[in-house]
N, C-alpha and C positions, 0 to 999 in steps of 0.2 A: 316136821320141817317147816311148820308155818313160823314159829319164832326165828328160826334160822334165816328165813327167805326175808323177813322184816327188818331184820338186822342188815342184811346185804342191801336191802332197797335205802334205807334210812342214812347209811354210810357210804352210799354211792361215791357221792360227790368229794368226800375225804379220800376215798380209794384212787380216785382219779388224781386228786392234788398230789398225794403220795407218788403214783406213778411218775407223774411230771418230774418230781423230785428225782426219782431215780434215774429217768431217762436224761435227766440235765447232766449227768455224771458221764464224763467220756471215757469210758473203760475199754480202751481201744487197746488189746492184749498184744497185738503184733507191734506196736511202735513203743519202744523203750521210753520215749519222751513222756508216755501216758502212764507211767508205772504207778506213780502216785494216786493218779485217779482210779486206776484198776484195784487198787487197793482199797479207796474209799467207796467205790460200790461195794466190795466184800464187807466192809464195816456197815453200811446202809442196810445191806440184807441182815447182817447179825443183829442189828438195832432192832428190824422187824421180829425177829424171833424172841429177843429179850423182852418187848413190849406183850407178849403174849405167855412169858413165862417157861418158853421150852429152852431144854439145856442146848447151849449152842457154843461152839468154840469156831475159832479160825485156825485152820490145818496149816501149818507152813508148809511149803513144798520148795523145789528148787527154783520154782516159777512164781506164779501168782497164787495166793490162798484159796484152798477149799473151806467153803462154808459147810459145816454138818450140825444138823441142829435135831433133836429129838423131842417129841412131845412125852408127857408123863405116861406113864407104862399103864396098860389097860390089861388086865389078867384074861386071858382068854380071847382076845379080840384080834382079828388078823393084822398082820406088820405089813405096810406100804411104804416102800422105798420111792421117794419123789428125787427125780434128778432135773437139773435145769443149768443155765449157766448166765453169768452176769456179765461177760465180756462180750464185746460188739465188734462187729467190722470196722477197717478204718471208713471214713465217711466220703473218700474220694470218688468221684470229681466234684469238689465243693460247689463249682459254679453252677452245677446243674440242679441244686437243690433251691426251692423257691424260699424255703426259710432256713436259718442255718440248722445244720443235725442236730447239735446239742441244746437247742432253744426250742423245747416241744411247742408245737402250735396246733391248735384244733380247729379244723376246718371241717364242714360239712359231717360232723359227728365222727371224724377220724382224728387220731392224734397222730402227727407226723414227728418223727425223729428217729436217730439211728437206734436201733435197739428196740423199736416199739413191738414189732412182732418177734423177733430174732434176736433174744429169747427173754428180754426184761419182762414185757408185756404179760406174756404167756404163762413164766413161772410164777409171775407175782399173783395169778389168779390161786395158785395153790397155797400161797402164804395167806392171802386175806380169807380165803375159805377157811382154814384152821381157826383164824382170828374169830369168825363169826361163831363157830362152835365154842371157843374158849369164853367168848365175852357174853354168851346167852346161856349156854347149858353148865360151862364150867370145864368141859375137856372134851375133846374128840373123842368119837367112838371107836377108833383105830389106834393103831400105834403107828405113829408118821415118823419114818427117818428121811431128812433131806441131805442131799448131796449137791451143792449149788455151786459149780467150779469157774474159775475165770481164765481157762486157756482153751475153750472147747474151739474157738476161733482159729487157733494155732497149734491144733493137733492132739490137745489133751494129753500133752507128754507125760505130766505127773499123775495123771488121775488114774491109771493102771496100778501104780507102785502104791497109792492109797488103797484101793480097791484090794489089791492081795494082802496088804498089812493089816487091813480091818475086817476080814470075812466074817469072823464071828460076829463083830460088833452089827455089820451090816445084813445078818441073816434077817430076811423077809420073806413074805408068800408071793409078792409080784411088786413089780415095778411100775410108776406111772412117769411118763415124759409127755409133755407138750412142747413139741419144738417141729410139729408138722402142721398140715393144714386141713381146712376142712374142704369137702369135693367142691362145693361154688357156694355163694351167696346162699344164706336159707339152708344150705344142705349141709349139716355136720357130718363129721365121718370120724370112724374108729379106722386108723391105719393097720392093717393085718400083715403087711408084707413090705420088705423093704430090700432094693437091690444092693449089693456088696460092690466092690471096687478094688480094682489094683490100678496103681499108679507108676508110670516108667517114664524114663526119657531114652532117645537115642541120638548118639554124636556120630557122625561121620566127619573124619579127617583126612584130608588129601595132601598137598604140598606143604610146605613148611611155614609159608605165609601166602598172601593173597598175590596173585601173581597177573601178568598183563594178559588179557584174553587173545590179543593179536599175535603175540608172540608164542603162548603157552597152550592156547586154546586148541582142542582137537587133538593133542597129544597125549594128554592125562585126563583122568577122571576128574569130573566137576561135582564135588562133593553136593553141592544143592542140586542138580540134576539127578545125582544117583537116589537122595534123599526122597527127591519127588516121586520116583520109580518104586521105591520101597514102601512110600505111604500109599501110593495107590493099588499096591499089590495086598494092602489090609481088606478090602471089599472088591465084590464085582461090580460090574456096572448097574446091577440092581439094588446093589446094599447089602447082599449077603456077606458075613464075614468070611474070609478065607484062610483064616490061621488054623491049620490041621488040629483037629480033635476039640476046637473049640465049643461044639454043641453036643459033644459026645455023651455028657452026662446028666443033660436035662431031661426030664419026664417031659412026656407031649402033654399039653393044656387039655384038661377034661371038659368034655361038654359043660358040666356044670360051672366049672371056673369062667368059660367064655361067655355063657349066658348070663352069668351075675354082672360081667362087665357090658354086656348089651344093655341089661336092666337099668344101668346108671344113665342112660341115655345122653352119652357124651355129646356134645355139640362141636362137631370137627370144625364146622365152618366159623364158628365164633372163636375158637382156639387158634385158627390161622390168621383171622384178622387181628387178634389181640396182639400176636408176635408180628404181623406185617410180613407173613409169608404165603406164596401163591398158591403152594401145592404140598403135600405131605410126601413123605419120600422113606424108604426104609425096606427092612427085610419083608420078602413078598410073603405073601399068604397070612399077614397078621393086620388087624387093625391098628388104627394110632394109637389108641389106647393100651393094646397088647403090647405094642412096640414100646411105650414109655414105662410100663410097670412089670411086666411079666416076661419080656424077652431080653437078652445081653445087648450090649453095645461095643463097639470099639470106636473111640474118638479122637482124633488128632485135636490137642488143646491150643496149640501153638507152633509155628514153625520161624525159625530165625536162621539167619547165616547171609554172610556177603554183605553188600553195601545196602543199607537202609536209608538214607539220605535223599535230599532232592534231586532230580536230575538223573543222567546216567553216569556209572562208573563202570569201565570195562576191565572187569577182572574175571579170574577163576578164584574163587573164594578158596580159603584154606580150611573150612569146615563148615557144617550145617547140621540145625539139631530140630528135633520135633519131641514134644511133649505130649505122652498117650494116656488116656485112661479108658478102662474097660469098665463097665457096669455089668455085675454080675448076677446071676437069678439063683435060689437054691439048689443045691447039688453040685454046683460049680465050685471047684476048689481054686483060691487064689494064688496057691503055690504052682499048681499046675498049669494056670493059664499063664502067668508070667513067665514060667519056662517055655511054654510053647510060643509066646510073643516073641521073646528072644531069637529062639530057633528059626521060627519063620523070617525074622528080620534078616539074620546071617545067612539064611540060605538064598535070600532074594538081593543080598549085598554084590554089586558088582566089582571086580579085581581093581586094584589102584587106589582102594580108600580104605582106611581102618575104622571098623565099627566098635563104638564105645556103648555098653549098656549098662543102664543104671535102675534099679527097682527103686521106688519109693516106699510106697506103703499099701496094704490092701486087708480086707476084710470079706467074710462071706457075706450072701444075701440069706435073709431070713423069712419064712411065712409061718405065722402063727395060728392055732386052731382058733375058729372063731366061735365054737359051740363049748364055751367052758364058763365055769362061774364068774369069774373075773370080767370076760365080755359081756355076759348078761348084766352083770351090775353096772359096767359102764352104759351100755345100751338105755337101761332104765335111768340113769342120773341123766344122760344128755337129753332124752326125750322128755324128760320132766323140766328141764331148764331151757330148752331150744324149741319147745313147742311140736317136735316131730323128730320120729326116730332117726338114728344116725345110718348113713350107709356105710358097708364095709369096702374099704379100697386099699390099694396097695400105692406105694410111691416109689418113683425111680431113683430117688437121691439115697444116699447112707448115712447113716447114723451110728458111727462106730461104737458108741458106748452101750448102744442094744447087744452086740456082739460080745462086748466084755461083760455085760450083766450075765448072759448066759454060759460064758466059758469059765467065769470066775467065780460068780455068786449062783449060779445055777438058776436064773430067774428069768421067766418070760416077763413081757412088758406089754403095758397098755398104753398104745401111742394116740392120745387125745389132742387134737389139733383145734384152736380155737380162731386161728388167723384165716387168711387165704393165700394161694398161691400168687395172687396179683398184688400182694403188699408190698412189693419191690423188696423184699428181702436182698441183703448185699448190695443194693442198688440206691441211686439216689431217690429221695422224697419217700423214703420207708413209711410205712403207716400200719396203723390197727384201728378197726371200726370199735368205738368204744362200747356201743352195743353188744359185740361179740365179747368183749373183755369182761363186762358184766354177766352176760350169759355163761361164759366159760367159767368165771368164779362161782357162779351159783351150781352148775354142774358140778364142779370139783366138790364144793360142800354136799350136795346129795350123795357124790360117789362115795363118801367116807361113812355114811349111813348105809347105803346099798350093799357094801362091802360086807357088813356084818350080817346081811340076811340073805349071802347067796349061800 
C-alpha cells in the first residue's frame, strides 16, 4: 500500500482543486432552473471515470441521469457496488452564508460549499481512491461498480426503476455508501444501523371558508383547535408515543447493545450546548443516545392553518394541517405504523370537522451484523488511514437506498462516513474538513485491498 499512499499524498492538492471544481456546479435537483447544471455535474462525474478508463455511461431517466461506471473485471475478486449522489440541496437562505454556496472557500482547513459533505466530497473519495490504484498498479484489486445518481435530494424517484431493470448487471457482494458521519472529531465510525421512516399529513376541514369568530365562534368546531388536540394526543406528558400498537414489535435492547452505547462516552452536555437546548426530553427510561438511534419517534414537522400574517385576525379558520413523520427501528412495519397513525388520528377527531389523511412515503429501519468479513475489512482500512479504530454506531436518520439495495439486490451495505454531523448538511455554510476528505480517500483505497483479504 506504500505506493498507493504515496500517490494519494503527491496528488492531494490536485484532488482538492478537482473537488472545488465539482462543488462549483450548482446541481440543485429540486429546482428546474438548475436542470442544466445538474446534468453538468453528471458529466463531470463521467469525465472522472473516463480519465481512469472505467466503462461509464449516463443512464437517462425521466428525471436526472444516473452515472453508472465499472472497473475492468478481475476474475475471482469481490464485487463492490459504490453508491453516492451528485445532486445537492437548495442553498437557501442565501443571506446566512459567509461566502456564496457555489463559490467554494477554504477556511481553517475546511472547504465551505453546498455539497461539500452531502455528498460530493464524500463520494469523490471513492472515485479518487480508484484513480490511485489505476495510476500506480494499473487496476483496482476488486470489481467496482458505481451508481451515482442526481435525485437523492428529491426522493430518488427513478433509482428503483434503474435498480430493478439492472439486477443482473448490479450483482455484487456488498455495497459501500459514504453519506453518513463520524461519531465525532477524530472518532471515525462505521454505521451499522439506520432508522426507517413513515411520512404523512393530516388536514382538518371545518366551514366552507374562514368565518368571523365573533359571529360563529363557539357554535362550530374550530379546525385549528381540533388539530391541536389531535397533535397533543400523539404523546403523553413524558414524551411516550400514544399510538396504539406503536411499540409492539420492537424487541427490548440487550444489555450488550446498551453497554456498547455507553462505551461511546457520549457528551450530552456538549450536545445540548451545540444545539442551544437547555435540557433533554424524550421517552422515559432511555438515554439521549438511545432515543436518537435505537428508539422510534413521532414528530410533528409543521403545522399550518388560519391567519399567519402580522397582527390579529378574528376568524374560525376553514382548515388546519399538520405534517408528521415517525422514525422507525428494526422490526417495525411502515405499513402497519401508518395505518395505526391514521386510526389514532380519526379516533381522536372531534365531530364537526372532516379529517383527510395522506401518506407520503416510508421504509423500514435496518441493523447490520458487525461481525462479518466486510465489517472487519472496513475496520482495518479505517484504522490504517485515521490512525484509530472506528467505533460502531447507529444513526437516527434514514437512507432509503439501503433498503432498496437489500430488497432488490439482496445486498448489505457498509456505511462509512467521513464527515461530521456538525458540517451543516442541508444548512447554510455546509463544510467538510479537508484532512478528513484525504483520510477518507486513503481509507477507501485501503478498503479495496482489505476486501480481497477477508
